[in-house]
N, C-alpha and C positions, 0 to 999 in steps of 0.2 A: 419488278416486272415492267420492262420497257414496252412490250407489245400489249396494247389494250385492244381487246376485241369488243366491238359494239354489239348492242342488242340486235340491230338490224342484220349484222353479219350472221349471228346465231339463228335468227329467223330464216334468213336466206338459205343457210346450210340445212336447216330443218326441212324447208320446202324441197330442196334438191334431193335430200335423202328420203323424202316422203315419210317423215316421222313427226309426231307431235311430242314436244317436250314440256314437262311441267316447269314452273318457275325455278324450282331447286335444280332440276336437270340442266336448265339453261345456264344458271350460274356456274354449275360444275363444268359444263362444256366450255364456257368462256374462260374459266381458270385453266382447264386442260389445254385448250388451243393456245392460250397465252404462254403456257409453259413450253409447248412444242416450238413456238416461234422463238422464245428465248433460247432454247437449246440450239436451234438453227443459227441464231446470231452468235452463240458461243462457238459453234463450228466454223463460222466465217472468220473468226479471229485467228484460226490456224494459218501458219505460213505454208502455202501450197506452191511456192515458187519452184519451178523445175519439176513439178509432179505432172505427169502426162494424164490428161483426162481419159476416163475409161467408162464403159457401160456395164462391165461385169468384173467381179473380183478375179475370176479365173479366165484365162484366154478362151475365147469361143471361136470354134471353127465352123465352117458351113457344114451342117449336119444333113443336108439333103443328099440324096443319091440319085443316080440315073434310074429312070423308071424302066426296068427291064423285066420282061415276062419270063418267069422261071418255071411255071407249071405247064405251059403249052396248052394245046387244045384237047382237053379230055372230055369233050361233050358226050361222046358215046358212053364212056365209063361212068360219068355222072348221071346220065339219064338211065343207065341200067338199074339204078336204085329207085327210080320213080315207079309208083304203083301204076300210073298211066302216063303215056307220052303221046304227043301229037305234033308233027311238023318240027321236031327238034326242040320241043318245050314241054315243061311239066303241065299236066292237066289237073286243075284243082276245082273243087266244088264252088258253085256260085255262093257269094256271101250275101247278096241281096237280089231281089227281083226287079 
């Protein structure tokens, strides 16, 4: 294991995560984090020459659409369902005095 995680690093991560770890959990976390870093080092050994960087595995197109009103102004139709209406708005009971 080439990547050694210090006790201070585990303490700092615990503070950031707002968790308290027992001594056994800290040791396990150090081991797990070291294993993750070792795996990343192993991935860095791969030859990526000529591989174009990407942010997603699949091509992502802009998923936004134009904001177009499709239902029109149905105020009268909507207010026809109201038990009481005043000045083009629903009238509701007071919730506090």
